[in-house]
C-alpha positions as CSV (number, residue, x, y, z in Angstrom):
1,M,-1.2,0.0,-14.9
2,L,-5.3,0.5,-14.8
3,K,-7.2,-2.9,-13.9
4,D,-11.0,-3.0,-14.0
5,L,-11.0,-5.1,-11.2
6,D,-14.8,-6.2,-11.4
7,S,-14.9,-7.1,-15.6
8,G,-10.8,-8.2,-14.9
9,E,-9.7,-5.6,-17.9
10,I,-6.4,-4.2,-17.7
11,L,-7.5,-1.2,-19.2
12,F,-3.8,0.6,-19.8
13,S,-0.5,-0.8,-19.2
14,R,3.1,0.6,-19.6
15,G,6.4,-0.8,-18.2
16,A,4.0,-3.2,-16.3
17,E,6.6,-5.6,-16.1
18,K,9.3,-4.1,-14.7
19,R,10.8,-4.2,-12.1
20,F,11.9,-1.1,-9.5
21,A,11.9,-0.5,-5.6
22,P,8.5,0.2,-4.5
23,A,9.1,2.3,-1.2
24,S,6.6,2.0,0.7
25,M,4.3,0.3,-1.2
26,A,6.2,-2.5,0.4
27,K,3.7,-2.2,3.4
28,V,0.4,-3.0,1.5
29,M,2.1,-6.9,1.1
30,T,2.7,-6.2,5.1
31,A,-0.8,-5.5,5.7
32,Y,-1.7,-8.9,4.0
33,V,0.2,-11.0,5.5
34,V,-1.3,-9.5,8.7
35,L,-4.9,-9.6,7.6
36,D,-4.3,-13.1,6.6
37,L,-2.9,-14.4,9.9
38,I,-6.1,-12.8,11.3
39,K,-8.6,-14.6,8.7
40,K,-6.9,-18.2,9.8
41,G,-7.2,-17.2,13.6
42,E,-3.3,-17.2,14.4
43,L,-3.7,-13.3,15.2
44,T,-5.9,-11.3,16.7
45,R,-6.4,-7.3,16.0
46,D,-6.2,-6.7,20.1
47,K,-2.7,-8.7,20.6
48,Q,-0.6,-6.6,22.2
49,F,3.1,-6.1,21.0
50,T,6.2,-4.5,23.0
51,V,8.0,-1.7,20.8
52,S,11.7,-3.0,21.2
53,E,13.6,-0.6,22.2
54,A,16.4,-1.7,19.4
55,T,12.8,-1.0,17.3
56,W,12.2,2.2,18.6
57,K,16.4,3.1,17.6
58,K,16.3,1.9,14.5
59,W,13.0,3.1,12.7
60,R,12.3,6.9,14.8
61,G,11.8,9.3,12.8
62,S,15.0,11.1,13.1
63,N,16.5,8.5,11.3
64,G,13.8,6.0,9.9
65,G,11.6,7.8,7.4
66,S,7.8,7.9,8.2
67,T,6.6,7.7,11.6
68,M,3.3,6.9,13.5
69,F,6.0,7.7,16.8
70,L,5.9,4.5,18.5
71,R,8.2,5.0,22.1
72,P,10.4,2.3,23.3
73,G,8.5,-0.4,25.9
74,E,4.5,0.6,24.6
75,K,2.0,-1.8,24.1
76,V,0.3,-1.6,21.2
77,S,-2.4,-3.1,19.4
78,V,-1.9,-5.5,16.0
79,D,-5.2,-2.8,15.3
80,D,-3.6,0.6,16.3
81,L,-0.5,-0.8,14.1
82,L,-2.2,-1.2,11.4
83,K,-3.9,2.0,11.1
84,G,0.0,3.8,11.4
85,L,1.2,1.0,9.3
86,I,-0.7,2.6,6.5
87,T,-2.7,5.7,7.5
88,V,0.6,8.0,8.2
89,S,3.1,4.6,6.6
90,G,4.8,3.8,10.0
91,N,7.8,2.1,9.5
92,D,8.1,1.9,12.9
93,A,4.7,-0.4,12.4
94,A,5.9,-2.0,10.1
95,A,9.0,-3.1,12.6
96,A,6.5,-3.8,15.3
97,L,4.8,-5.9,13.5
98,A,6.9,-7.6,12.1
99,V,9.3,-8.6,15.2
100,G,6.1,-9.0,17.2
101,I,4.5,-11.6,14.9
102,D,7.8,-13.7,13.8
103,G,10.4,-11.9,16.2
104,S,12.6,-10.1,13.8
105,E,12.1,-8.3,10.3
106,E,14.2,-11.2,8.9
107,A,11.8,-13.9,9.7
108,F,8.9,-11.8,8.4
109,V,10.5,-11.2,5.4
110,K,10.7,-14.2,4.7
111,R,6.7,-14.9,5.1
112,M,6.5,-12.5,3.6
113,N,8.0,-13.5,0.3
114,A,6.3,-16.8,0.7
115,V,2.7,-15.7,0.5
116,A,3.7,-13.4,-2.5
117,V,4.4,-16.9,-4.6
118,K,1.7,-18.2,-3.1
119,I,-0.7,-15.3,-4.2
120,G,0.9,-15.0,-8.1
121,M,3.5,-11.8,-7.4
122,A,5.9,-13.8,-9.9
123,S,8.1,-11.0,-10.3
124,S,8.8,-9.5,-6.5
125,N,10.6,-9.8,-3.4
126,F,10.7,-7.8,-0.4
127,G,13.6,-7.1,1.9
128,T,11.8,-5.6,4.7
129,P,9.0,-5.1,5.6
130,N,7.7,-1.3,4.9
131,G,10.4,-0.4,1.8
132,W,12.9,1.0,3.3
133,P,15.8,1.4,0.8
134,D,17.7,-2.0,1.1
135,G,20.1,-2.0,-1.6
136,G,18.4,-3.4,-4.3
137,V,16.8,-6.4,-2.1
138,T,13.2,-5.2,-2.8
139,K,11.8,-5.2,-5.7
140,V,8.5,-5.4,-7.0
141,S,6.2,-4.9,-10.7
142,A,3.2,-2.8,-10.8
143,A,1.5,-5.9,-12.4
144,D,2.4,-7.8,-9.3
145,L,1.2,-4.9,-7.4
146,I,-1.5,-5.2,-9.1
147,T,-2.0,-8.3,-8.0
148,L,-1.5,-7.8,-4.4
149,A,-4.1,-4.7,-4.3
150,D,-6.8,-7.5,-6.4
151,R,-6.3,-9.9,-3.5
152,L,-6.4,-7.6,-0.8
153,I,-9.7,-6.2,-1.8
154,R,-10.9,-9.7,-2.7
155,D,-9.6,-11.3,-0.1
156,H,-9.9,-9.4,2.9
157,P,-12.5,-6.6,2.4
158,G,-13.5,-5.8,5.8
159,G,-9.9,-4.9,6.9
160,Y,-9.6,-2.8,3.9
161,T,-12.4,-0.9,4.6
162,R,-11.2,-0.3,8.6
163,Y,-7.8,0.3,7.8
164,F,-7.4,1.3,4.0
165,S,-9.2,5.2,3.3
166,L,-9.0,6.4,7.8
167,P,-8.5,10.3,7.1
168,R,-6.1,10.8,9.9
169,L,-4.2,8.9,12.4
170,Q,-3.8,10.3,16.0
171,H,-1.4,8.5,18.2
172,G,1.6,9.6,20.4
173,I,2.0,12.8,22.3
174,S,4.6,16.1,21.5
175,P,7.3,17.4,23.5
176,E,5.1,20.1,24.3
177,G,1.9,17.4,25.5
178,K,-0.4,17.7,22.5
179,P,-1.5,14.5,20.9
180,I,0.2,14.1,17.6
181,I,-2.1,13.9,14.6
182,Q,-0.9,13.4,10.9
183,A,-3.2,12.9,8.0
184,N,-3.6,10.3,5.9
185,R,-0.5,10.7,2.4
186,N,-2.6,9.5,0.0
187,P,-3.1,11.6,-2.2
188,I,-6.8,10.6,-4.3
189,L,-8.5,10.2,-0.9
190,G,-11.1,12.8,-1.1
191,R,-10.4,14.3,-4.9
192,V,-11.0,11.3,-6.7
193,L,-14.8,10.2,-6.4
194,G,-14.9,6.5,-4.6
195,A,-11.3,6.8,-3.7
196,D,-11.1,4.6,-0.8
197,G,-7.2,3.2,-0.8
198,L,-4.6,1.6,-1.1
199,K,-1.0,3.1,-0.5
200,T,1.6,6.1,-1.2
201,G,5.5,5.7,-1.3
202,H,8.4,8.0,-1.5
203,T,12.4,7.5,-1.8
204,S,14.9,9.3,-4.0
205,E,15.5,6.1,-5.9
206,A,11.5,4.9,-6.3
207,G,10.6,8.5,-6.9
208,Y,6.8,9.5,-6.4
209,C,4.1,5.8,-6.6
210,L,1.1,5.3,-5.8
211,L,-1.1,2.1,-5.3
212,G,-4.5,4.1,-5.4
213,S,-8.2,2.3,-5.8
214,A,-11.5,3.6,-6.3
215,K,-15.1,2.4,-6.6
216,R,-17.5,4.2,-8.7
217,D,-21.4,3.5,-9.4
218,G,-20.3,-0.2,-8.4
219,R,-16.9,-0.6,-10.6
220,R,-13.7,-0.9,-8.9
221,L,-10.4,0.3,-10.4
222,I,-6.6,-0.2,-9.8
223,M,-3.7,1.9,-10.6
224,V,0.2,2.3,-10.1
225,V,1.6,4.8,-10.9
226,A,5.4,4.8,-10.2
227,G,8.9,7.1,-10.5
228,L,6.7,10.5,-10.6
229,P,9.3,13.7,-9.8
230,S,6.9,15.1,-7.0
231,D,4.3,14.7,-4.9
232,K,2.2,17.1,-7.1
233,A,2.9,14.9,-10.0
234,R,1.7,11.9,-8.9
235,R,-1.6,13.3,-7.5
236,D,-2.1,14.7,-11.1
237,E,-1.3,11.7,-12.8
238,A,-3.3,9.6,-10.2
239,E,-6.3,11.2,-10.9
240,R,-6.2,11.4,-14.7
241,L,-5.7,8.5,-15.0
242,M,-8.8,7.0,-12.6
243,T,-11.0,10.0,-14.5
244,W,-9.8,8.4,-18.1
245,G,-10.4,4.9,-16.5
246,F,-14.3,5.3,-15.3
247,A,-15.0,6.8,-18.8
248,I,-13.5,3.9,-20.3
249,S,-14.5,1.0,-17.9
250,M,-17.9,2.8,-17.8
251,A,-17.8,2.6,-22.3
252,T,-16.9,-1.0,-22.1
253,N,-19.4,-2.0,-19.9
254,E,-22.3,-0.3,-22.2
255,S,-20.9,-1.8,-25.5
256,G,-20.0,-5.4,-23.7
257,K,-16.3,-5.5,-25.4
258,G,-13.9,-5.7,-23.7
259,K,-10.2,-4.9,-24.8
260,K,-6.4,-4.3,-23.4
261,I,-5.8,-0.8,-24.3
262,T,-1.7,-0.2,-23.7
263,S,0.3,3.2,-24.6
264,G,0.5,2.0,-28.3
265,G,-3.4,1.0,-28.6
266,A,-6.2,2.9,-30.4
267,R,-7.2,5.1,-27.5
268,A,-4.2,6.7,-25.2
269,A,-4.4,7.4,-21.7
270,P,-4.2,11.7,-20.9
């Protein structure tokens, strides 16, 4: 799905209502919840949470997928956890935020689902704060992810700018005593003009996915691609769709006529 955020037009849609596993794109929901708490004054960026032994054991890199390399007993600020959550897709960061805010991942997930309903994500359900495979509990639709990205960018523009386009994260020390530096996993950053978010996802169930956004010449587009077979396929598809979208968006703006373009429409996406 591809949306022009400024006009509200859906430029392209194919299977956008189909529910699927979002993998780490679920972390955008976690980020939205945390940013909302900060906005309401119920949480501060400099609030520190202590990483529990249980969280570390469950989500360390050897068995918990992507990580920002948190250590048991480490005190980490909400600010740094958000950076780890988005920039390097830290499963440990998502869990540390969830436990720090609500005492458990399960309690935080209830908060996620309540907020999802509130902002209009009618087809989605979350079972984890990080999108780790959970037997089919966590499901979203492309349309709902577009809604989420739209609301995050509109409701938390400062947070969006602060966290979603960092080129890299430095956190933790390697066994050799060197700082651990990880690059942002978003494949359109630095490749698509104006790209500044949002989040990748990948599991064997979900395939390679991306919830992406870019702003060019005062216009912002948001897109979802999911189920791609490889990292390269995801990157190429996202780049093609965004390039096409800005061309269509510009033409629509110049003509003053907005139309919803679908896979069966007069004009086809690349």
